[in-house]
PDB file of N, CA, C and O in Angstrom:
ATOM      1  N   UNK A   1      44.831 -39.412  29.097  1.00  0.00           N
ATOM      2  CA  UNK A   1      44.700 -38.052  29.584  1.00  0.00           C
ATOM      3  C   UNK A   1      43.570 -37.991  30.609  1.00  0.00           C
ATOM      4  O   UNK A   1      42.468 -38.477  30.355  1.00  0.00           O
ATOM      5  N   UNK A   2      43.845 -37.396  31.761  1.00  0.00           N
ATOM      6  CA  UNK A   2      42.828 -37.306  32.800  1.00  0.00           C
ATOM      7  C   UNK A   2      41.969 -36.064  32.600  1.00  0.00           C
ATOM      8  O   UNK A   2      42.411 -35.059  32.043  1.00  0.00           O
ATOM      9  N   UNK A   3      40.751 -36.162  33.062  1.00  0.00           N
ATOM     10  CA  UNK A   3      39.823 -35.050  32.962  1.00  0.00           C
ATOM     11  C   UNK A   3      40.187 -33.976  33.979  1.00  0.00           C
ATOM     12  O   UNK A   3      40.651 -34.277  35.079  1.00  0.00           O
ATOM     13  N   UNK A   4      39.975 -32.741  33.603  1.00  0.00           N
ATOM     14  CA  UNK A   4      40.237 -31.630  34.505  1.00  0.00           C
ATOM     15  C   UNK A   4      39.160 -31.594  35.593  1.00  0.00           C
ATOM     16  O   UNK A   4      38.031 -32.023  35.356  1.00  0.00           O
ATOM     17  N   UNK A   5      39.496 -31.089  36.771  1.00  0.00           N
ATOM     18  CA  UNK A   5      38.495 -30.982  37.837  1.00  0.00           C
ATOM     19  C   UNK A   5      37.502 -29.853  37.554  1.00  0.00           C
ATOM     20  O   UNK A   5      37.777 -28.931  36.786  1.00  0.00           O
ATOM     21  N   UNK A   6      36.363 -29.957  38.188  1.00  0.00           N
ATOM     22  CA  UNK A   6      35.354 -28.901  38.168  1.00  0.00           C
ATOM     23  C   UNK A   6      35.361 -28.235  39.529  1.00  0.00           C
ATOM     24  O   UNK A   6      35.358 -28.915  40.555  1.00  0.00           O
ATOM     25  N   UNK A   7      35.372 -26.912  39.545  1.00  0.00           N
ATOM     26  CA  UNK A   7      35.334 -26.156  40.783  1.00  0.00           C
ATOM     27  C   UNK A   7      33.909 -25.655  40.995  1.00  0.00           C
ATOM     28  O   UNK A   7      33.340 -25.001  40.121  1.00  0.00           O
ATOM     29  N   UNK A   8      33.335 -25.963  42.157  1.00  0.00           N
ATOM     30  CA  UNK A   8      31.994 -25.498  42.502  1.00  0.00           C
ATOM     31  C   UNK A   8      32.113 -24.655  43.764  1.00  0.00           C
ATOM     32  O   UNK A   8      32.565 -25.141  44.801  1.00  0.00           O
ATOM     33  N   UNK A   9      31.714 -23.414  43.675  1.00  0.00           N
ATOM     34  CA  UNK A   9      31.766 -22.508  44.829  1.00  0.00           C
ATOM     35  C   UNK A   9      30.362 -22.262  45.323  1.00  0.00           C
ATOM     36  O   UNK A   9      29.523 -21.732  44.595  1.00  0.00           O
ATOM     37  N   UNK A  10      30.102 -22.649  46.569  1.00  0.00           N
ATOM     38  CA  UNK A  10      28.832 -22.349  47.216  1.00  0.00           C
ATOM     39  C   UNK A  10      29.029 -21.054  47.994  1.00  0.00           C
ATOM     40  O   UNK A  10      29.940 -20.959  48.816  1.00  0.00           O
ATOM     41  N   UNK A  11      28.190 -20.065  47.744  1.00  0.00           N
ATOM     42  CA  UNK A  11      28.354 -18.802  48.453  1.00  0.00           C
ATOM     43  C   UNK A  11      27.470 -18.703  49.693  1.00  0.00           C
ATOM     44  O   UNK A  11      27.392 -17.647  50.321  1.00  0.00           O
ATOM     45  N   UNK A  12      26.807 -19.800  50.042  1.00  0.00           N
ATOM     46  CA  UNK A  12      26.059 -19.863  51.308  1.00  0.00           C
ATOM     47  C   UNK A  12      25.130 -18.652  51.477  1.00  0.00           C
ATOM     48  O   UNK A  12      25.049 -18.070  52.559  1.00  0.00           O
ATOM     49  N   UNK A  13      24.459 -18.296  50.435  1.00  0.00           N
ATOM     50  CA  UNK A  13      23.550 -17.142  50.320  1.00  0.00           C
ATOM     51  C   UNK A  13      24.278 -15.808  50.430  1.00  0.00           C
ATOM     52  O   UNK A  13      23.648 -14.758  50.306  1.00  0.00           O
ATOM     53  N   UNK A  14      25.574 -15.822  50.657  1.00  0.00           N
ATOM     54  CA  UNK A  14      26.338 -14.592  50.772  1.00  0.00           C
ATOM     55  C   UNK A  14      26.133 -13.857  52.082  1.00  0.00           C
ATOM     56  O   UNK A  14      26.652 -12.754  52.254  1.00  0.00           O
ATOM     57  N   UNK A  15      25.391 -14.439  53.005  1.00  0.00           N
ATOM     58  CA  UNK A  15      25.059 -13.779  54.258  1.00  0.00           C
ATOM     59  C   UNK A  15      26.067 -14.028  55.378  1.00  0.00           C
ATOM     60  O   UNK A  15      26.055 -13.314  56.381  1.00  0.00           O
ATOM     61  N   UNK A  16      26.924 -15.010  55.230  1.00  0.00           N
ATOM     62  CA  UNK A  16      27.912 -15.308  56.266  1.00  0.00           C
ATOM     63  C   UNK A  16      28.931 -14.176  56.343  1.00  0.00           C
ATOM     64  O   UNK A  16      29.304 -13.611  55.315  1.00  0.00           O
ATOM     65  N   UNK A  17      29.385 -13.839  57.546  1.00  0.00           N
ATOM     66  CA  UNK A  17      30.355 -12.746  57.693  1.00  0.00           C
ATOM     67  C   UNK A  17      31.618 -12.933  56.840  1.00  0.00           C
ATOM     68  O   UNK A  17      32.202 -11.954  56.375  1.00  0.00           O
ATOM     69  N   UNK A  18      32.030 -14.165  56.640  1.00  0.00           N
ATOM     70  CA  UNK A  18      33.230 -14.426  55.850  1.00  0.00           C
ATOM     71  C   UNK A  18      33.103 -14.026  54.391  1.00  0.00           C
ATOM     72  O   UNK A  18      34.109 -13.887  53.695  1.00  0.00           O
ATOM     73  N   UNK A  19      31.883 -13.842  53.924  1.00  0.00           N
ATOM     74  CA  UNK A  19      31.677 -13.468  52.531  1.00  0.00           C
ATOM     75  C   UNK A  19      31.571 -11.957  52.336  1.00  0.00           C
ATOM     76  O   UNK A  19      31.490 -11.489  51.200  1.00  0.00           O
ATOM     77  N   UNK A  20      31.570 -11.197  53.410  1.00  0.00           N
ATOM     78  CA  UNK A  20      31.391  -9.745  53.308  1.00  0.00           C
ATOM     79  C   UNK A  20      32.459  -9.086  52.443  1.00  0.00           C
ATOM     80  O   UNK A  20      32.166  -8.156  51.692  1.00  0.00           O
ATOM     81  N   UNK A  21      33.691  -9.564  52.547  1.00  0.00           N
ATOM     82  CA  UNK A  21      34.782  -8.947  51.790  1.00  0.00           C
ATOM     83  C   UNK A  21      35.228  -9.796  50.598  1.00  0.00           C
ATOM     84  O   UNK A  21      36.185  -9.437  49.912  1.00  0.00           O
ATOM     85  N   UNK A  22      34.556 -10.905  50.348  1.00  0.00           N
ATOM     86  CA  UNK A  22      34.934 -11.779  49.241  1.00  0.00           C
ATOM     87  C   UNK A  22      34.538 -11.164  47.902  1.00  0.00           C
ATOM     88  O   UNK A  22      33.385 -10.786  47.700  1.00  0.00           O
ATOM     89  N   UNK A  23      35.490 -11.069  47.003  1.00  0.00           N
ATOM     90  CA  UNK A  23      35.197 -10.689  45.625  1.00  0.00           C
ATOM     91  C   UNK A  23      34.998 -12.006  44.870  1.00  0.00           C
ATOM     92  O   UNK A  23      35.942 -12.583  44.331  1.00  0.00           O
ATOM     93  N   UNK A  24      33.757 -12.460  44.848  1.00  0.00           N
ATOM     94  CA  UNK A  24      33.422 -13.772  44.294  1.00  0.00           C
ATOM     95  C   UNK A  24      33.911 -13.942  42.866  1.00  0.00           C
ATOM     96  O   UNK A  24      34.483 -14.979  42.532  1.00  0.00           O
ATOM     97  N   UNK A  25      33.701 -12.966  42.036  1.00  0.00           N
ATOM     98  CA  UNK A  25      34.062 -13.105  40.620  1.00  0.00           C
ATOM     99  C   UNK A  25      35.575 -13.115  40.440  1.00  0.00           C
ATOM    100  O   UNK A  25      36.086 -13.787  39.543  1.00  0.00           O
ATOM    101  N   UNK A  26      36.285 -12.390  41.266  1.00  0.00           N
ATOM    102  CA  UNK A  26      37.748 -12.452  41.207  1.00  0.00           C
ATOM    103  C   UNK A  26      38.223 -13.838  41.642  1.00  0.00           C
ATOM    104  O   UNK A  26      39.141 -14.396  41.041  1.00  0.00           O
ATOM    105  N   UNK A  27      37.602 -14.395  42.685  1.00  0.00           N
ATOM    106  CA  UNK A  27      37.950 -15.747  43.125  1.00  0.00           C
ATOM    107  C   UNK A  27      37.732 -16.759  42.007  1.00  0.00           C
ATOM    108  O   UNK A  27      38.619 -17.559  41.710  1.00  0.00           O
ATOM    109  N   UNK A  28      36.565 -16.727  41.392  1.00  0.00           N
ATOM    110  CA  UNK A  28      36.237 -17.684  40.331  1.00  0.00           C
ATOM    111  C   UNK A  28      37.182 -17.520  39.143  1.00  0.00           C
ATOM    112  O   UNK A  28      37.632 -18.510  38.567  1.00  0.00           O
ATOM    113  N   UNK A  29      37.481 -16.290  38.778  1.00  0.00           N
ATOM    114  CA  UNK A  29      38.399 -16.073  37.657  1.00  0.00           C
ATOM    115  C   UNK A  29      39.820 -16.497  38.001  1.00  0.00           C
ATOM    116  O   UNK A  29      40.538 -16.985  37.128  1.00  0.00           O
ATOM    117  N   UNK A  30      40.241 -16.327  39.234  1.00  0.00           N
ATOM    118  CA  UNK A  30      41.555 -16.804  39.666  1.00  0.00           C
ATOM    119  C   UNK A  30      41.612 -18.327  39.591  1.00  0.00           C
ATOM    120  O   UNK A  30      42.599 -18.892  39.120  1.00  0.00           O
ATOM    121  N   UNK A  31      40.561 -18.984  40.051  1.00  0.00           N
ATOM    122  CA  UNK A  31      40.492 -20.448  39.964  1.00  0.00           C
ATOM    123  C   UNK A  31      40.583 -20.884  38.502  1.00  0.00           C
ATOM    124  O   UNK A  31      41.337 -21.801  38.175  1.00  0.00           O
ATOM    125  N   UNK A  32      39.825 -20.235  37.627  1.00  0.00           N
ATOM    126  CA  UNK A  32      39.844 -20.595  36.204  1.00  0.00           C
ATOM    127  C   UNK A  32      41.235 -20.429  35.599  1.00  0.00           C
ATOM    128  O   UNK A  32      41.677 -21.265  34.811  1.00  0.00           O
ATOM    129  N   UNK A  33      41.918 -19.356  35.968  1.00  0.00           N
ATOM    130  CA  UNK A  33      43.247 -19.082  35.404  1.00  0.00           C
ATOM    131  C   UNK A  33      44.327 -19.985  35.985  1.00  0.00           C
ATOM    132  O   UNK A  33      45.178 -20.487  35.252  1.00  0.00           O
ATOM    133  N   UNK A  34      44.296 -20.194  37.294  1.00  0.00           N
ATOM    134  CA  UNK A  34      45.427 -20.830  37.960  1.00  0.00           C
ATOM    135  C   UNK A  34      45.270 -22.316  38.240  1.00  0.00           C
ATOM    136  O   UNK A  34      46.265 -23.007  38.457  1.00  0.00           O
ATOM    137  N   UNK A  35      44.051 -22.817  38.239  1.00  0.00           N
ATOM    138  CA  UNK A  35      43.853 -24.234  38.566  1.00  0.00           C
ATOM    139  C   UNK A  35      43.571 -25.104  37.355  1.00  0.00           C
ATOM    140  O   UNK A  35      43.477 -26.325  37.481  1.00  0.00           O
ATOM    141  N   UNK A  36      43.435 -24.502  36.195  1.00  0.00           N
ATOM    142  CA  UNK A  36      43.181 -25.256  34.955  1.00  0.00           C
ATOM    143  C   UNK A  36      42.002 -26.218  35.124  1.00  0.00           C
ATOM    144  O   UNK A  36      42.132 -27.424  34.916  1.00  0.00           O
ATOM    145  N   UNK A  37      40.855 -25.660  35.506  1.00  0.00           N
ATOM    146  CA  UNK A  37      39.655 -26.462  35.723  1.00  0.00           C
ATOM    147  C   UNK A  37      38.831 -26.570  34.450  1.00  0.00           C
ATOM    148  O   UNK A  37      38.934 -25.732  33.554  1.00  0.00           O
ATOM    149  N   UNK A  38      38.020 -27.603  34.383  1.00  0.00           N
ATOM    150  CA  UNK A  38      37.098 -27.781  33.262  1.00  0.00           C
ATOM    151  C   UNK A  38      36.015 -26.701  33.287  1.00  0.00           C
ATOM    152  O   UNK A  38      35.701 -26.091  32.266  1.00  0.00           O
ATOM    153  N   UNK A  39      35.452 -26.480  34.482  1.00  0.00           N
ATOM    154  CA  UNK A  39      34.428 -25.470  34.700  1.00  0.00           C
ATOM    155  C   UNK A  39      34.637 -24.833  36.062  1.00  0.00           C
ATOM    156  O   UNK A  39      35.224 -25.440  36.958  1.00  0.00           O
ATOM    157  N   UNK A  40      34.153 -23.608  36.214  1.00  0.00           N
ATOM    158  CA  UNK A  40      34.064 -22.956  37.521  1.00  0.00           C
ATOM    159  C   UNK A  40      32.603 -22.556  37.678  1.00  0.00           C
ATOM    160  O   UNK A  40      32.082 -21.766  36.891  1.00  0.00           O
ATOM    161  N   UNK A  41      31.947 -23.100  38.692  1.00  0.00           N
ATOM    162  CA  UNK A  41      30.507 -22.936  38.882  1.00  0.00           C
ATOM    163  C   UNK A  41      30.249 -22.261  40.221  1.00  0.00           C
ATOM    164  O   UNK A  41      30.923 -22.555  41.208  1.00  0.00           O
ATOM    165  N   UNK A  42      29.278 -21.360  40.257  1.00  0.00           N
ATOM    166  CA  UNK A  42      28.858 -20.720  41.504  1.00  0.00           C
ATOM    167  C   UNK A  42      27.423 -21.141  41.776  1.00  0.00           C
ATOM    168  O   UNK A  42      26.566 -21.048  40.897  1.00  0.00           O
ATOM    169  N   UNK A  43      27.161 -21.603  42.989  1.00  0.00           N
ATOM    170  CA  UNK A  43      25.806 -21.968  43.399  1.00  0.00           C
ATOM    171  C   UNK A  43      25.473 -21.171  44.660  1.00  0.00           C
ATOM    172  O   UNK A  43      26.340 -20.989  45.514  1.00  0.00           O
ATOM    173  N   UNK A  44      24.238 -20.693  44.792  1.00  0.00           N
ATOM    174  CA  UNK A  44      23.904 -19.855  45.940  1.00  0.00           C
ATOM    175  C   UNK A  44      23.817 -20.601  47.273  1.00  0.00           C
ATOM    176  O   UNK A  44      24.091 -20.011  48.318  1.00  0.00           O
ATOM    177  N   UNK A  45      23.442 -21.882  47.261  1.00  0.00           N
ATOM    178  CA  UNK A  45      23.290 -22.597  48.537  1.00  0.00           C
ATOM    179  C   UNK A  45      23.156 -24.095  48.279  1.00  0.00           C
ATOM    180  O   UNK A  45      22.058 -24.593  48.030  1.00  0.00           O
ATOM    181  N   UNK A  46      24.272 -24.802  48.341  1.00  0.00           N
ATOM    182  CA  UNK A  46      24.274 -26.237  48.044  1.00  0.00           C
ATOM    183  C   UNK A  46      23.572 -27.080  49.104  1.00  0.00           C
ATOM    184  O   UNK A  46      23.207 -28.223  48.829  1.00  0.00           O
ATOM    185  N   UNK A  47      23.374 -26.544  50.308  1.00  0.00           N
ATOM    186  CA  UNK A  47      22.826 -27.349  51.403  1.00  0.00           C
ATOM    187  C   UNK A  47      21.294 -27.336  51.474  1.00  0.00           C
ATOM    188  O   UNK A  47      20.725 -27.821  52.452  1.00  0.00           O
ATOM    189  N   UNK A  48      20.629 -26.800  50.471  1.00  0.00           N
ATOM    190  CA  UNK A  48      19.168 -26.815  50.444  1.00  0.00           C
ATOM    191  C   UNK A  48      18.695 -27.729  49.311  1.00  0.00           C
ATOM    192  O   UNK A  48      19.514 -28.264  48.563  1.00  0.00           O
ATOM    193  N   UNK A  49      17.387 -27.907  49.184  1.00  0.00           N
ATOM    194  CA  UNK A  49      16.837 -28.878  48.236  1.00  0.00           C
ATOM    195  C   UNK A  49      17.369 -28.737  46.816  1.00  0.00           C
ATOM    196  O   UNK A  49      17.778 -29.728  46.212  1.00  0.00           O
ATOM    197  N   UNK A  50      17.370 -27.508  46.269  1.00  0.00           N
ATOM    198  CA  UNK A  50      17.839 -27.384  44.889  1.00  0.00           C
ATOM    199  C   UNK A  50      19.343 -27.632  44.794  1.00  0.00           C
ATOM    200  O   UNK A  50      19.827 -28.080  43.754  1.00  0.00           O
ATOM    201  N   UNK A  51      20.088 -27.348  45.862  1.00  0.00           N
ATOM    202  CA  UNK A  51      21.514 -27.665  45.885  1.00  0.00           C
ATOM    203  C   UNK A  51      21.738 -29.164  45.893  1.00  0.00           C
ATOM    204  O   UNK A  51      22.623 -29.666  45.199  1.00  0.00           O
ATOM    205  N   UNK A  52      20.939 -29.886  46.674  1.00  0.00           N
ATOM    206  CA  UNK A  52      21.015 -31.351  46.680  1.00  0.00           C
ATOM    207  C   UNK A  52      20.703 -31.915  45.293  1.00  0.00           C
ATOM    208  O   UNK A  52      21.384 -32.820  44.811  1.00  0.00           O
ATOM    209  N   UNK A  53      19.671 -31.370  44.664  1.00  0.00           N
ATOM    210  CA  UNK A  53      19.320 -31.840  43.310  1.00  0.00           C
ATOM    211  C   UNK A  53      20.435 -31.541  42.317  1.00  0.00           C
ATOM    212  O   UNK A  53      20.747 -32.369  41.461  1.00  0.00           O
ATOM    213  N   UNK A  54      21.038 -30.352  42.431  1.00  0.00           N
ATOM    214  CA  UNK A  54      22.148 -29.995  41.551  1.00  0.00           C
ATOM    215  C   UNK A  54      23.284 -31.008  41.697  1.00  0.00           C
ATOM    216  O   UNK A  54      23.792 -31.527  40.703  1.00  0.00           O
ATOM    217  N   UNK A  55      23.677 -31.283  42.936  1.00  0.00           N
ATOM    218  CA  UNK A  55      24.765 -32.240  43.175  1.00  0.00           C
ATOM    219  C   UNK A  55      24.414 -33.615  42.598  1.00  0.00           C
ATOM    220  O   UNK A  55      25.232 -34.227  41.912  1.00  0.00           O
ATOM    221  N   UNK A  56      23.201 -34.097  42.875  1.00  0.00           N
ATOM    222  CA  UNK A  56      22.793 -35.416  42.364  1.00  0.00           C
ATOM    223  C   UNK A  56      22.768 -35.456  40.842  1.00  0.00           C
ATOM    224  O   UNK A  56      23.146 -36.466  40.248  1.00  0.00           O
ATOM    225  N   UNK A  57      22.331 -34.380  40.205  1.00  0.00           N
ATOM    226  CA  UNK A  57      22.255 -34.336  38.742  1.00  0.00           C
ATOM    227  C   UNK A  57      23.614 -34.111  38.090  1.00  0.00           C
ATOM    228  O   UNK A  57      23.883 -34.640  37.011  1.00  0.00           O
ATOM    229  N   UNK A  58      24.464 -33.333  38.738  1.00  0.00           N
ATOM    230  CA  UNK A  58      25.703 -32.908  38.096  1.00  0.00           C
ATOM    231  C   UNK A  58      26.896 -33.811  38.396  1.00  0.00           C
ATOM    232  O   UNK A  58      27.664 -34.135  37.490  1.00  0.00           O
ATOM    233  N   UNK A  59      27.064 -34.219  39.643  1.00  0.00           N
ATOM    234  CA  UNK A  59      28.243 -34.979  40.048  1.00  0.00           C
ATOM    235  C   UNK A  59      28.212 -36.380  39.428  1.00  0.00           C
ATOM    236  O   UNK A  59      27.209 -37.089  39.512  1.00  0.00           O
ATOM    237  N   UNK A  60      29.325 -36.760  38.809  1.00  0.00           N
ATOM    238  CA  UNK A  60      29.468 -38.077  38.204  1.00  0.00           C
ATOM    239  C   UNK A  60      30.496 -38.868  39.001  1.00  0.00           C
ATOM    240  O   UNK A  60      31.417 -38.292  39.580  1.00  0.00           O
ATOM    241  N   UNK A  61      30.338 -40.189  39.032  1.00  0.00           N
ATOM    242  CA  UNK A  61      31.246 -41.043  39.809  1.00  0.00           C
ATOM    243  C   UNK A  61      32.697 -40.919  39.378  1.00  0.00           C
ATOM    244  O   UNK A  61      33.593 -41.004  40.217  1.00  0.00           O
ATOM    245  N   UNK A  62      32.950 -40.721  38.095  1.00  0.00           N
ATOM    246  CA  UNK A  62      34.322 -40.691  37.628  1.00  0.00           C
ATOM    247  C   UNK A  62      34.884 -39.274  37.501  1.00  0.00           C
ATOM    248  O   UNK A  62      35.946 -39.076  36.911  1.00  0.00           O
ATOM    249  N   UNK A  63      34.180 -38.303  38.048  1.00  0.00           N
ATOM    250  CA  UNK A  63      34.633 -36.920  37.973  1.00  0.00           C
ATOM    251  C   UNK A  63      35.468 -36.508  39.169  1.00  0.00           C
ATOM    252  O   UNK A  63      35.489 -37.176  40.202  1.00  0.00           O
ATOM    253  N   UNK A  64      36.151 -35.398  39.001  1.00  0.00           N
ATOM    254  CA  UNK A  64      36.935 -34.804  40.082  1.00  0.00           C
ATOM    255  C   UNK A  64      36.345 -33.427  40.361  1.00  0.00           C
ATOM    256  O   UNK A  64      36.222 -32.604  39.453  1.00  0.00           O
ATOM    257  N   UNK A  65      35.982 -33.177  41.612  1.00  0.00           N
ATOM    258  CA  UNK A  65      35.300 -31.935  41.965  1.00  0.00           C
ATOM    259  C   UNK A  65      35.987 -31.283  43.156  1.00  0.00           C
ATOM    260  O   UNK A  65      36.408 -31.959  44.095  1.00  0.00           O
ATOM    261  N   UNK A  66      36.091 -29.969  43.103  1.00  0.00           N
ATOM    262  CA  UNK A  66      36.600 -29.182  44.211  1.00  0.00           C
ATOM    263  C   UNK A  66      35.447 -28.270  44.608  1.00  0.00           C
ATOM    264  O   UNK A  66      34.988 -27.454  43.809  1.00  0.00           O
ATOM    265  N   UNK A  67      34.981 -28.412  45.851  1.00  0.00           N
ATOM    266  CA  UNK A  67      33.837 -27.607  46.315  1.00  0.00           C
ATOM    267  C   UNK A  67      34.322 -26.678  47.408  1.00  0.00           C
ATOM    268  O   UNK A  67      34.866 -27.113  48.422  1.00  0.00           O
ATOM    269  N   UNK A  68      34.116 -25.395  47.184  1.00  0.00           N
ATOM    270  CA  UNK A  68      34.462 -24.380  48.175  1.00  0.00           C
ATOM    271  C   UNK A  68      33.186 -23.800  48.761  1.00  0.00           C
ATOM    272  O   UNK A  68      32.174 -23.693  48.069  1.00  0.00           O
ATOM    273  N   UNK A  69      33.230 -23.432  50.013  1.00  0.00           N
ATOM    274  CA  UNK A  69      32.054 -22.830  50.649  1.00  0.00           C
ATOM    275  C   UNK A  69      32.509 -21.971  51.808  1.00  0.00           C
ATOM    276  O   UNK A  69      31.681 -21.366  52.489  1.00  0.00           O
TER     277      UNK A  69
END
């Protein structure tokens, strides 16, 4: 049996114009319902120091990850 993927959504601080109309929680709940993921995670900004640390600490070599931003 294969492990389910983990979905990680970076909201890029929410300041980008593309996020103005995004219902983040509806997106995450849709992913959880329709993609059968192990986890659905939201991070505020993966491209900064704490985001780099999160990726290094969380991502495993044998895992499957879907990252949206």
